[in-house]
ROZA-842944 format. One record per residue (C-alpha): residue in three letters; x, z, y. Coordinates in pm, whole numbers, plus 50000, padded with zeros to 5 digits. Each point is the difference from the previous one (the first is absolute). Example, Ala and Ser with C-alpha at 12.3 -4.5 7.8 and 13.67 -1.06 7.14 Angstrom:
<rs>
(r ALA, (51230, 50780, 49550))
(r SER, (50137, 49934, 50344))
</rs>
This chain:
<rs>
(r UNK, (25646, 41900, 44006))
(r UNK, (50034, 49822, 50345))
(r UNK, (49955, 50351, 50167))
(r UNK, (50291, 50159, 49788))
(r UNK, (50218, 49732, 50105))
(r UNK, (49883, 50046, 50365))
(r UNK, (50098, 50376, 49986))
(r UNK, (50360, 49943, 49809))
(r UNK, (50065, 49734, 50271))
(r UNK, (49903, 50255, 50281))
(r UNK, (50197, 50274, 49826))
(r UNK, (50312, 49780, 49967))
(r UNK, (49980, 49908, 50389))
(r UNK, (49980, 50363, 50076))
(r UNK, (50305, 50058, 49795))
(r UNK, (50183, 49727, 50178))
(r UNK, (49917, 50168, 50326))
(r UNK, (50104, 50328, 49889))
(r UNK, (50318, 49889, 49880))
(r UNK, (50078, 49798, 50317))
(r UNK, (49911, 50298, 50192))
(r UNK, (50238, 50220, 49779))
(r UNK, (50280, 49738, 50056))
(r UNK, (49967, 50022, 50350))
(r UNK, (50245, 50284, 50134))
(r UNK, (49892, 50287, 50245))
(r UNK, (50243, 50054, 50290))
(r UNK, (49975, 50322, 50168))
(r UNK, (50034, 49992, 50390))
(r UNK, (50337, 50137, 49982))
(r UNK, (50125, 49723, 49767))
(r UNK, (49840, 49754, 50256))
(r UNK, (50205, 50155, 50276))
(r UNK, (50322, 50047, 49778))
(r UNK, (49977, 49616, 49918))
(r UNK, (49957, 49906, 50393))
(r UNK, (50269, 50191, 50073))
(r UNK, (50209, 49847, 49740))
(r UNK, (49878, 49636, 50017))
(r UNK, (49865, 49937, 50358))
(r UNK, (50199, 49692, 50164))
(r UNK, (49969, 50187, 50363))
(r UNK, (50152, 50286, 49869))
(r UNK, (50300, 49807, 49806))
(r UNK, (50054, 49836, 50330))
(r UNK, (50090, 50318, 50187))
(r UNK, (50205, 50130, 49695))
(r UNK, (50204, 49661, 50057))
(r UNK, (50052, 50057, 50347))
(r UNK, (50097, 50355, 49952))
(r UNK, (50253, 49866, 49725))
(r UNK, (50122, 49736, 50276))
(r UNK, (50048, 50285, 50272))
(r UNK, (50208, 50198, 49747))
(r UNK, (50202, 49682, 49916))
(r UNK, (50069, 49934, 50332))
(r UNK, (50123, 50377, 50055))
(r UNK, (50250, 49956, 49737))
(r UNK, (50222, 49750, 50209))
(r UNK, (49918, 50207, 50316))
(r UNK, (50376, 50123, 49997))
(r UNK, (50165, 49667, 49971))
(r UNK, (50241, 49881, 50240))
(r UNK, (50016, 49709, 50159))
(r UNK, (50197, 49695, 49810))
(r UNK, (50332, 49945, 50091))
(r UNK, (50128, 49710, 50216))
(r UNK, (50300, 49775, 49910))
(r UNK, (50155, 49737, 50206))
(r UNK, (50289, 49738, 50015))
(r UNK, (50147, 49778, 50272))
(r UNK, (50301, 49987, 50223))
(r UNK, (50177, 50235, 50256))
(r UNK, (50187, 49861, 50292))
(r UNK, (49992, 49656, 49860))
(r UNK, (50114, 49731, 50269))
(r UNK, (49766, 49697, 50067))
(r UNK, (50098, 49673, 49877))
(r UNK, (50251, 49800, 50220))
(r UNK, (50157, 50343, 50104))
(r UNK, (50386, 50001, 50039))
(r UNK, (50133, 50268, 49767))
(r UNK, (50347, 50149, 50130))
(r UNK, (50041, 50237, 49691))
(r UNK, (49860, 50044, 49655))
(r UNK, (49865, 50340, 50104))
(r UNK, (49743, 49820, 50242))
(r UNK, (49851, 49797, 49705))
(r UNK, (49722, 50303, 49980))
(r UNK, (49875, 50185, 49693))
(r UNK, (49730, 49950, 49755))
(r UNK, (49776, 50319, 49964))
(r UNK, (49743, 50150, 49769))
(r UNK, (49785, 50304, 50083))
(r UNK, (49761, 50228, 49851))
(r UNK, (49726, 50254, 50194))
(r UNK, (49769, 50256, 49910))
(r UNK, (49743, 50162, 50198))
(r UNK, (49954, 50357, 49900))
(r UNK, (49646, 50109, 50097))
(r UNK, (50006, 50368, 50015))
(r UNK, (49896, 50212, 49725))
(r UNK, (49741, 50230, 50180))
(r UNK, (49825, 49641, 50090))
(r UNK, (49974, 49920, 49636))
(r UNK, (49903, 50317, 49892))
(r UNK, (49703, 50034, 50251))
(r UNK, (49911, 49645, 49901))
(r UNK, (49960, 50072, 49645))
(r UNK, (49790, 50290, 50038))
(r UNK, (49765, 49793, 50259))
(r UNK, (49979, 49740, 49686))
(r UNK, (49882, 50269, 49759))
(r UNK, (49750, 50143, 50258))
(r UNK, (49829, 49606, 49992))
(r UNK, (49981, 50030, 49618))
(r UNK, (49796, 50332, 50044))
(r UNK, (49771, 49845, 50255))
(r UNK, (49923, 49737, 49734))
(r UNK, (49955, 50280, 49730))
(r UNK, (49741, 50183, 50227))
(r UNK, (49852, 49646, 50083))
(r UNK, (49913, 49971, 49631))
(r UNK, (49855, 50344, 49979))
(r UNK, (49768, 49880, 50277))
(r UNK, (49907, 49677, 49859))
(r UNK, (49935, 50219, 49646))
(r UNK, (49786, 50233, 50148))
(r UNK, (49749, 49696, 50155))
(r UNK, (50019, 49824, 49678))
(r UNK, (49914, 50316, 49810))
(r UNK, (49682, 50070, 50233))
(r UNK, (49908, 49638, 49913))
(r UNK, (50033, 50037, 49638))
(r UNK, (49814, 50344, 50026))
(r UNK, (49689, 49834, 50205))
(r UNK, (49989, 49749, 49729))
(r UNK, (50048, 50210, 49711))
(r UNK, (49727, 50255, 50132))
(r UNK, (49763, 49707, 50085))
(r UNK, (50031, 49884, 49656))
(r UNK, (49916, 50352, 49843))
(r UNK, (49702, 50006, 50240))
(r UNK, (49868, 49642, 49863))
(r UNK, (50059, 50106, 49653))
(r UNK, (49768, 50296, 50073))
(r UNK, (49777, 49759, 50179))
(r UNK, (50006, 49764, 49693))
(r UNK, (49866, 50305, 49771))
(r UNK, (49731, 50067, 50254))
(r UNK, (49874, 49635, 50006))
(r UNK, (50007, 49972, 49600))
(r UNK, (49796, 50297, 49988))
(r UNK, (49755, 49855, 50241))
(r UNK, (50023, 49711, 49823))
(r UNK, (49881, 50154, 49667))
(r UNK, (49750, 50206, 50167))
(r UNK, (49827, 49681, 50168))
(r UNK, (50007, 49794, 49663))
(r UNK, (49821, 50320, 49838))
(r UNK, (49734, 50030, 50273))
(r UNK, (49965, 49608, 49989))
(r UNK, (49963, 50010, 49609))
(r UNK, (49765, 50285, 50027))
(r UNK, (49772, 49843, 50264))
(r UNK, (50005, 49663, 49797))
(r UNK, (49881, 50181, 49711))
(r UNK, (49707, 50197, 50195))
(r UNK, (49900, 49664, 50185))
(r UNK, (49766, 49889, 49745))
(r UNK, (49825, 50356, 49998))
(r UNK, (49950, 49993, 50365))
(r UNK, (50214, 50276, 50045))
(r UNK, (50249, 49772, 50203))
(r UNK, (49978, 49801, 50279))
(r UNK, (50147, 49637, 50045))
(r UNK, (50128, 50095, 50324))
(r UNK, (50190, 50301, 49846))
(r UNK, (50182, 49749, 49784))
(r UNK, (50061, 49790, 50207))
(r UNK, (50168, 50271, 50219))
(r UNK, (50190, 50153, 49751))
(r UNK, (50149, 49644, 49923))
(r UNK, (50089, 49959, 50328))
(r UNK, (50168, 50316, 50024))
(r UNK, (50197, 49923, 49658))
(r UNK, (50122, 49693, 50174))
(r UNK, (50132, 50199, 50288))
(r UNK, (50200, 50215, 49789))
(r UNK, (50129, 49697, 49795))
(r UNK, (50128, 49852, 50319))
(r UNK, (50161, 50335, 50112))
(r UNK, (50175, 50034, 49670))
(r UNK, (50126, 49650, 50077))
(r UNK, (50127, 50064, 50299))
(r UNK, (50151, 50345, 49903))
(r UNK, (50196, 49838, 49700))
(r UNK, (50111, 49721, 50247))
(r UNK, (50134, 50288, 50239))
(r UNK, (50189, 50180, 49713))
(r UNK, (50185, 49675, 49912))
(r UNK, (50120, 49951, 50353))
(r UNK, (50129, 50410, 50028))
(r UNK, (50179, 49878, 49645))
(r UNK, (50164, 49736, 50179))
(r UNK, (50087, 50179, 50311))
(r UNK, (50178, 50252, 49806))
(r UNK, (50158, 49741, 49790))
(r UNK, (50154, 49872, 50314))
(r UNK, (50126, 50340, 50102))
(r UNK, (50158, 50041, 49702))
(r UNK, (50145, 49618, 49987))
(r UNK, (49803, 49931, 49668))
(r UNK, (49820, 49701, 49937))
(r UNK, (49626, 49915, 50142))
(r UNK, (49912, 49991, 49656))
(r UNK, (50102, 50326, 49869))
(r UNK, (49747, 50253, 49904))
(r UNK, (49999, 50368, 49950))
(r UNK, (49779, 50301, 50029))
(r UNK, (49980, 50296, 50242))
(r UNK, (49992, 50342, 49936))
(r UNK, (49626, 50088, 50112))
(r UNK, (50063, 50392, 50007))
(r UNK, (50222, 49993, 50296))
(r UNK, (49937, 50265, 50256))
(r UNK, (49950, 49951, 50370))
(r UNK, (50281, 50141, 50222))
(r UNK, (49937, 50361, 50112))
(r UNK, (50094, 50115, 50357))
(r UNK, (50284, 50236, 50024))
(r UNK, (50113, 50260, 50220))
(r UNK, (50050, 49836, 50349))
(r UNK, (50395, 49936, 50027))
(r UNK, (50226, 50083, 50287))
(r UNK, (50190, 49787, 50188))
(r UNK, (50337, 50078, 49786))
(r UNK, (49810, 49884, 49695))
(r UNK, (49858, 49697, 50110))
(r UNK, (50338, 49890, 50162))
(r UNK, (50132, 50020, 49648))
(r UNK, (49746, 49850, 49821))
(r UNK, (49905, 49707, 50185))
(r UNK, (50229, 49696, 49950))
(r UNK, (49947, 49843, 50360))
(r UNK, (50153, 50325, 50127))
(r UNK, (50261, 49982, 49784))
(r UNK, (50095, 49670, 50094))
(r UNK, (49981, 50070, 50373))
(r UNK, (50222, 50298, 49943))
(r UNK, (50254, 49746, 49824))
(r UNK, (49968, 49747, 50272))
(r UNK, (50113, 50298, 50254))
(r UNK, (50270, 50105, 49761))
(r UNK, (50121, 49628, 49995))
(r UNK, (49969, 49958, 50356))
(r UNK, (50191, 50328, 50040))
(r UNK, (50293, 49841, 49798))
(r UNK, (49984, 49670, 50200))
(r UNK, (50065, 50229, 50302))
(r UNK, (50283, 50178, 49825))
(r UNK, (50137, 49631, 49914))
(r UNK, (49958, 49924, 50391))
(r UNK, (50201, 50331, 50070))
(r UNK, (50290, 49848, 49793))
(r UNK, (50028, 49694, 50237))
(r UNK, (50194, 50228, 50233))
(r UNK, (50280, 50030, 49715))
(r UNK, (50262, 49739, 49999))
(r UNK, (50063, 49754, 49779))
(r UNK, (50361, 49878, 49860))
(r UNK, (50179, 49700, 49920))
(r UNK, (50333, 49893, 49843))
(r UNK, (50178, 49676, 50022))
(r UNK, (50306, 49896, 49841))
(r UNK, (50155, 49645, 50076))
(r UNK, (50337, 49866, 49818))
(r UNK, (50206, 49734, 50188))
(r UNK, (50235, 49769, 49812))
(r UNK, (50220, 49811, 50239))
(r UNK, (50109, 49639, 49958))
(r UNK, (50367, 50084, 50076))
(r UNK, (50126, 50136, 49696))
(r UNK, (50257, 50198, 50200))
(r UNK, (49696, 50206, 50165))
(r UNK, (49897, 50312, 49838))
(r UNK, (49622, 50025, 49860))
(r UNK, (49774, 50191, 50202))
(r UNK, (49700, 50230, 50002))
(r UNK, (49739, 50155, 50197))
(r UNK, (49770, 50301, 49932))
(r UNK, (49745, 50078, 50248))
(r UNK, (49738, 50288, 49954))
(r UNK, (49689, 49986, 50251))
(r UNK, (49729, 50243, 50090))
(r UNK, (49662, 49929, 50186))
(r UNK, (49920, 50175, 50306))
(r UNK, (49588, 50057, 49929))
(r UNK, (49998, 50257, 50332))
(r UNK, (50061, 49749, 50250))
(r UNK, (49726, 49980, 50242))
(r UNK, (49943, 49604, 49969))
(r UNK, (49954, 50059, 49606))
(r UNK, (49838, 50365, 49988))
(r UNK, (49670, 49893, 50152))
(r UNK, (49878, 49807, 49722))
(r UNK, (50023, 50302, 49733))
(r UNK, (49903, 50257, 50268))
(r UNK, (49686, 49803, 50068))
(r UNK, (49909, 49965, 49652))
(r UNK, (50025, 50381, 49928))
(r UNK, (49770, 50044, 50253))
(r UNK, (49754, 49771, 49875))
(r UNK, (50030, 50114, 49653))
(r UNK, (49942, 50379, 50112))
(r UNK, (49675, 49870, 50171))
(r UNK, (49873, 49823, 49714))
(r UNK, (50077, 50312, 49789))
(r UNK, (49763, 50255, 50247))
(r UNK, (49749, 49728, 50001))
(r UNK, (49980, 49998, 49577))
(r UNK, (50005, 50385, 50023))
(r UNK, (49663, 49986, 50235))
(r UNK, (49861, 49734, 49778))
(r UNK, (50065, 50232, 49705))
(r UNK, (49843, 50284, 50157))
(r UNK, (49711, 49819, 50066))
(r UNK, (49941, 49855, 49683))
(r UNK, (50025, 50356, 49813))
(r UNK, (49733, 50129, 50240))
(r UNK, (49765, 49706, 49946))
(r UNK, (50063, 50059, 49607))
(r UNK, (49942, 50373, 50013))
(r UNK, (49653, 49938, 50178))
(r UNK, (49920, 49708, 49771))
(r UNK, (50071, 50214, 49689))
(r UNK, (49766, 50290, 50132))
(r UNK, (49723, 49742, 50089))
(r UNK, (50013, 49853, 49644))
(r UNK, (50030, 50321, 49812))
(r UNK, (49645, 50115, 50203))
(r UNK, (49863, 49637, 49894))
(r UNK, (50124, 50008, 49662))
(r UNK, (49824, 50355, 49948))
(r UNK, (49689, 49905, 50153))
(r UNK, (49965, 49651, 49783))
(r UNK, (50092, 50238, 49691))
(r UNK, (49707, 50220, 50094))
(r UNK, (49760, 49725, 50021))
(r UNK, (50110, 49829, 49641))
(r UNK, (49943, 50346, 49864))
(r UNK, (49652, 50017, 50133))
(r UNK, (49936, 49671, 49845))
(r UNK, (50126, 50097, 49654))
(r UNK, (49853, 50342, 49980))
(r UNK, (49673, 49956, 50203))
(r UNK, (49895, 49656, 50123))
(r UNK, (50056, 49800, 49682))
(r UNK, (49888, 50251, 49746))
(r UNK, (49671, 50087, 50166))
(r UNK, (49912, 49606, 50046))
(r UNK, (50098, 49969, 49626))
(r UNK, (49756, 50269, 49911))
(r UNK, (49728, 49816, 50215))
(r UNK, (50064, 49685, 49796))
(r UNK, (49973, 50138, 49667))
(r UNK, (49700, 50185, 50070))
(r UNK, (49841, 49692, 50147))
(r UNK, (50137, 49811, 49716))
(r UNK, (49851, 50248, 49757))
(r UNK, (49664, 49973, 50153))
(r UNK, (50009, 49631, 49990))
(r UNK, (50077, 50014, 49615))
(r UNK, (49701, 50247, 49959))
(r UNK, (49788, 49770, 50183))
(r UNK, (49916, 50229, 50294))
(r UNK, (50203, 49792, 50281))
(r UNK, (50034, 49648, 50078))
(r UNK, (50338, 49766, 49996))
(r UNK, (50039, 49965, 50364))
(r UNK, (50048, 50384, 50041))
(r UNK, (50272, 49996, 49731))
(r UNK, (50176, 49705, 50172))
(r UNK, (49989, 50189, 50342))
(r UNK, (50143, 50297, 49817))
(r UNK, (50258, 49805, 49852))
(r UNK, (50097, 49834, 50323))
(r UNK, (50015, 50340, 50177))
(r UNK, (50249, 50117, 49717))
(r UNK, (50169, 49669, 50004))
(r UNK, (50048, 49998, 50388))
(r UNK, (50131, 50357, 49977))
(r UNK, (50258, 49930, 49745))
(r UNK, (50138, 49722, 50186))
(r UNK, (49987, 50168, 50322))
(r UNK, (50200, 50280, 49792))
(r UNK, (50251, 49741, 49917))
(r UNK, (50022, 49876, 50320))
(r UNK, (50085, 50342, 50154))
(r UNK, (50235, 50073, 49682))
(r UNK, (50212, 49655, 50107))
(r UNK, (49992, 50170, 50366))
(r UNK, (50141, 50311, 49880))
(r UNK, (50278, 49808, 49807))
(r UNK, (50109, 49772, 50304))
(r UNK, (50014, 50298, 50211))
(r UNK, (50220, 50180, 49749))
(r UNK, (50224, 49693, 49991))
(r UNK, (50013, 49992, 50403))
(r UNK, (50070, 50397, 49982))
(r UNK, (50279, 49930, 49734))
(r UNK, (50149, 49729, 50170))
(r UNK, (50029, 50213, 50298))
(r UNK, (50181, 50291, 49811))
(r UNK, (50223, 49722, 49789))
(r UNK, (49838, 50137, 49653))
</rs>
């Protein structure tokens, strides 16, 4: 009766574990990247910066506020002798409006909008970095899940061999040293399982941080995700269109060119309008007014030197940015070619482990285990065969992880 209860309890725990696992959502890599793009605070910061620049551009064509004043005109000082009433002076009100040249306002608006485009390109650069971090954590999690499967299989094998050796020990078909060796190997596997589970939790928390989720959020991953493939080597034009850092440089250069155009408009004159109305204190005198139109003369030698030097400085900065872009494109093209070769080499190594090394060592282990079960081999030989298989499987997973990480760097260079 106690055995039945025990089996019922174990079955209930397994059902609860299965139900809890079924309730944990599975997030494919695309879903993780989409959530990062939508919810990551760093990317939202760039969105708000771009919106701020666009908001500033909305008021770029605004004119200066008008000036309003009031006072007296030709008003005598106190104590002065006034011979006639017309010498009492006048009360005066004035309105003045400075009018910025419309060409300057239009150029300022275009320049301000270009600043928003730089922020949007900066967001793409940051997202490319966050995407690479997310892919790295995701792929490492995939390898950890595969490693966990290998360790669980190793645990099952060692438990089986330990149980079998304990059964044979009373019949002098197994040594005490072999039993202790199997127990030690089983303890090592269990330690590695504990460490692997901890690393899985860490990857979960890292992805939660990138997706702006609480640290305690739990989800599962798609372990069937494929490693990136090396594509045809892109040319300079393709890299320039694909890479966000190049687009950011391009937009920065465009913004600097618009700033240069803005400086060029400084040679255009600005205007002013002033209206003054005067009310005489002598009722016999008529009310009079003054209207003045004014224009600036920016081509005067003492004022033109400033914007001319600014134009020269901006032109030199643009040339420097263009050289930097050329150097970045050259580095990127060589980096992509090198990574494509490295990716292909690592893929070949992984395939050799999958098709040759691991299958051969597995057959060796199975043959040795069969001999041990038939009492024609010793337990240490089985353990040695298992250790060789286990080390090859773990080395395969290490190479698989390197393949994933090289692929992440490759896709980061290509903005994929």
